[in-house]
C-alpha positions as a printed Julia matrix, in Angstrom:
295×3 Matrix{Float64}:
 100.44   99.37  128.95
 100.0    96.81  126.1
 100.9    98.28  122.66
  98.69  100.19  120.68
  97.58  100.11  117.46
  97.17  103.84  115.01
  94.88  103.93  112.49
  94.38  107.21  110.02
  91.09  107.37  107.88
  92.46  109.66  105.09
  89.3   111.0   103.62
  89.41  113.65  100.58
  87.49  116.45  103.15
  89.22  115.47  106.17
  91.58  113.25  108.23
  91.14  111.15  111.26
  93.81  109.79  113.37
  93.24  107.09  115.97
  95.28  105.29  118.33
  94.18  102.4   120.42
  92.86   98.79  120.4
  89.23   98.99  119.36
  86.04  100.67  120.03
  86.59   99.83  123.73
  89.67  101.63  123.98
  90.27  104.63  122.25
  93.26  106.32  123.64
  93.11  109.75  121.4
  91.46  110.76  118.46
  91.6   113.82  116.4
  90.51  115.27  112.77
  91.69  117.83  110.74
  90.86  119.22  106.83
  92.84  117.16  104.62
  94.87  120.63  102.91
  98.21  120.05  101.42
 100.35  116.66  101.54
 103.43  118.06  103.34
 100.66  120.04  105.77
  98.58  117.06  106.55
 100.86  115.18  106.94
 103.0   116.91  109.5
  99.82  117.03  111.41
  99.44  113.07  111.03
 102.92  112.73  112.14
 103.08  115.08  114.83
  99.64  113.37  116.51
 101.54  109.88  116.5
 105.38  110.95  117.3
 104.78  110.76  120.97
 103.58  107.25  121.51
 106.21  105.83  118.5
 108.96  107.45  120.97
 107.67  105.84  123.44
 107.69  102.67  121.65
 103.7   102.22  122.35
 102.57  101.68  118.93
 102.88   98.14  117.46
 100.89   98.84  113.73
  99.49  101.61  111.56
  96.52  100.96  108.92
  95.2   103.79  106.91
  91.97  103.6   104.62
  93.14  106.36  101.47
  90.55  108.44   99.47
  91.98  107.59   96.42
  92.46  105.63   93.94
  95.23  104.18   95.25
  97.51  101.49   94.44
  96.91   98.42   96.43
  99.39   96.16   94.58
 102.55   95.49   97.29
 104.16   94.35   93.99
 103.8    97.64   92.28
 106.89  100.38   92.18
 103.88  103.06   93.49
 102.48  101.06   96.07
 100.65  103.19   98.79
 100.55  105.7    96.57
  97.57  107.92   95.81
  97.19  107.72   91.81
  94.92  109.46   89.54
  92.75  111.42   92.34
  90.98  114.85   91.38
  92.77  116.36   93.9
  95.92  117.99   91.61
  98.24  118.3    94.69
  98.0   114.45   96.03
  98.18  112.74   92.43
 101.24  110.07   92.83
 101.5   110.64   96.65
 103.04  108.21   98.29
 101.04  108.56  101.62
 101.95  105.03  102.63
 105.79  105.32  102.8
 106.03  108.65  104.57
 103.82  107.63  107.08
 106.34  104.28  107.0
 109.26  106.27  106.7
 108.43  108.71  109.31
 107.5   106.5   112.77
 109.48  103.46  111.62
 105.83  100.81  112.01
 104.79   98.36  109.48
 101.46   99.95  107.79
  98.26   98.37  106.2
  97.01  100.22  103.67
  93.36  100.01  101.73
  90.94  102.31  100.54
  88.95  103.98  102.88
  85.82  102.31  102.1
  87.46   98.72  102.24
  88.58   99.76  105.62
  85.23  100.92  106.41
  83.75   97.59  105.67
  86.63   95.85  107.53
  85.98   97.68  110.11
  82.19   97.03  110.56
  83.19   93.48  109.79
  85.77   93.33  112.85
  84.24   94.75  115.49
  79.84   94.36  114.58
  79.62   90.56  116.37
  76.64   90.12  114.09
  78.89   91.2   111.14
  81.25   88.46  111.77
  79.54   85.45  110.03
  78.0    87.13  107.05
  79.65   87.27  103.39
  79.77   89.12  101.52
  79.57   92.14  103.29
  79.67   95.48  101.24
  79.92   99.16  102.84
  78.61  102.16  100.38
  79.57  105.37  101.8
  77.76  108.44  100.05
  79.14  111.8   100.93
  81.53  113.92   99.1
  82.15  110.67   96.55
  80.69  107.77   96.24
  82.99  104.37   97.71
  82.0   101.21   97.71
  84.08   98.06   99.94
  83.68   94.42   99.64
  84.58   92.05  101.74
  84.39   88.35  100.68
  85.61   85.39  102.94
  86.4    88.31  105.31
  89.27   89.82  103.32
  88.63   93.45  100.97
  88.39   92.52   97.4
  91.21   93.47   95.23
  91.87   92.97   91.71
  93.22   94.98   88.91
  92.84   97.52   91.15
  89.83   97.63   93.58
  85.95   97.7    93.73
  84.68  101.28   92.08
  81.19  100.78   91.64
  80.81  104.41   93.01
  81.18  104.86   89.19
  78.65  102.07   88.02
  76.81  103.8    84.79
  72.95  104.14   85.9
  69.62  104.71   83.98
  69.31  108.29   83.3
  66.22  110.04   82.79
  67.23  112.63   81.21
  63.74  113.96   80.81
  62.63  113.68   84.6
  66.61  114.41   85.91
  68.39  116.56   83.08
  71.28  117.48   84.74
  74.79  116.48   83.37
  76.58  114.86   86.47
  79.59  115.97   87.53
  82.4   113.27   87.57
  85.26  114.69   85.55
  85.52  111.05   84.11
  81.84  109.96   83.7
  79.61  112.69   83.6
  76.52  111.18   84.84
  77.45  107.7    86.51
  76.55  106.96   90.17
  78.58  109.28   91.66
  78.43  111.86   89.21
  74.69  111.99   89.75
  74.38  111.05   93.66
  76.98  112.63   95.65
  76.82  115.58   97.81
  78.74  117.78   95.6
  76.46  116.44   92.98
  73.24  117.32   94.98
  74.79  120.52   95.76
  75.43  121.34   91.74
  71.72  119.88   90.8
  69.87  121.74   93.7
  72.37  124.94   94.26
  72.59  124.1    98.05
  74.55  121.61  100.6
  72.24  118.61  100.9
  71.52  118.92  104.45
  69.7   122.0   104.27
  67.39  120.4   101.53
  64.16  119.97  103.71
  62.67  116.5   104.16
  59.83  116.5   101.77
  62.0   118.31   98.75
  62.2   116.0    95.15
  66.2   115.83   95.57
  66.05  113.04   98.43
  63.33  111.03   95.87
  65.83  110.96   93.42
  68.54  110.21   95.35
  67.01  107.36   97.09
  66.12  106.4    93.82
  70.07  106.4    92.27
  71.62  105.17   95.59
  68.76  102.11   94.86
  70.23  101.33   91.43
  73.5   101.18   92.73
  72.81   99.02   95.42
  70.5    96.37   93.14
  73.36   96.43   90.83
  76.05   95.53   93.6
  73.39   92.98   95.0
  73.44   91.24   91.47
  76.83   91.44   91.37
  78.07   90.01   94.71
  75.06   88.66   96.35
  76.24   90.05   99.79
  74.63   88.94  102.82
  74.53   92.64  104.24
  75.31   95.92  102.91
  76.25   98.79  105.05
  74.89  102.47  103.85
  76.79  105.55  105.73
  78.66  108.61  104.3
  77.08  112.29  105.38
  74.48  112.08  102.8
  73.22  109.11  103.5
  72.6   110.16  107.1
  69.44  112.18  106.19
  66.33  110.93  107.94
  64.41  108.61  106.3
  66.6   108.0   103.37
  67.52  104.69  104.06
  63.99  103.37  104.18
  63.27  104.74  100.92
  66.17  103.34   99.6
  65.3    99.79  101.02
  61.68  100.15   99.3
  63.52  101.5    96.14
  65.62   98.31   96.05
  62.66   96.3    96.86
  60.86   97.51   93.86
  63.91   97.58   91.45
  64.56   93.53   92.03
  60.86   92.73   91.66
  61.34   90.01   93.27
  64.24   88.53   91.3
  66.53   88.04   93.9
  63.98   85.48   95.69
  65.95   85.51   99.3
  63.89   86.06  102.6
  66.64   89.23  103.65
  65.15   90.8   100.33
  61.38   90.2   100.44
  60.94   89.72  104.46
  63.62   91.66  106.36
  65.19   94.17  104.31
  65.98   96.67  107.28
  68.19   94.27  108.74
  70.01   93.87  105.18
  70.19   97.32  104.13
  71.88   99.45  107.53
  73.77  102.11  108.91
  77.1   101.6   110.01
  77.12  100.23  113.31
  80.27  102.16  114.24
  78.33  105.18  113.3
  80.91  107.64  111.86
  83.52  106.28  113.16
  83.63  102.9   110.56
  86.1   104.12  108.4
  88.9   105.17  111.64
  88.23  101.69  113.44
  88.53   99.99  110.11
  91.82  101.87  110.01
  92.37  100.34  113.68
  91.11   96.94  112.66
  93.69   96.54  109.53
  96.36   97.58  111.97
  95.77   94.63  114.22
  95.22   92.37  111.78
């Protein structure tokens, strides 16, 4: 058997682990809740260890919640840093995995990994540059690929914390972000919807006014991303974004917000091919981690 690759989607709610070479060859996959770091890592290592002992594994890719430290020159490279999940603050995720399995480890944000996976494994995405992945779920994260590589800088893109116009007459909800209150994530993440409406987003009926408000906030965030990065495609994923009709509502509102200023056929005429659901479905993150390992 050829050498295999490991993917870890390290999410704030769940971990997904995969062994394979890509979407067409998945040898084994598992998922489990994100609990205490030691307990969670025991499950990660137990999943990969039999393959590692047989020398079947070539490398590991990790796409992590965070914020994570992505600077290879930093003494805390590969750590989860200032996360609201207090047990995980300053946890050496990359190092713990690398030492346990003795394999090369590529380390990225979960959304950068998802963007990388959508670019690597979906043929029609490969020539597109830049490409952006936004996830709307437990949090809101944005991954940006420029020249085929995840964008880093001082840290990494934190567009989930964009400051948005907030009409408090229409929406008096103060937001839930512990840092900013009513940023994009504070207003439009799954937990924000639950706090505002008193029930899980998936239980809200299609006619509920919460979906109109949600589409508006997501569209405002996407419009800012379009202005800033001029992407050739935006992939909109995450649990909240799976709601029926939300993609179409977001597309319509993006066109209205831009108001013809971005004079591009992709916006004016082909927006259904410009703002799209993930081609890899719910596996974008873990298959992106596999792609990082291959890379």
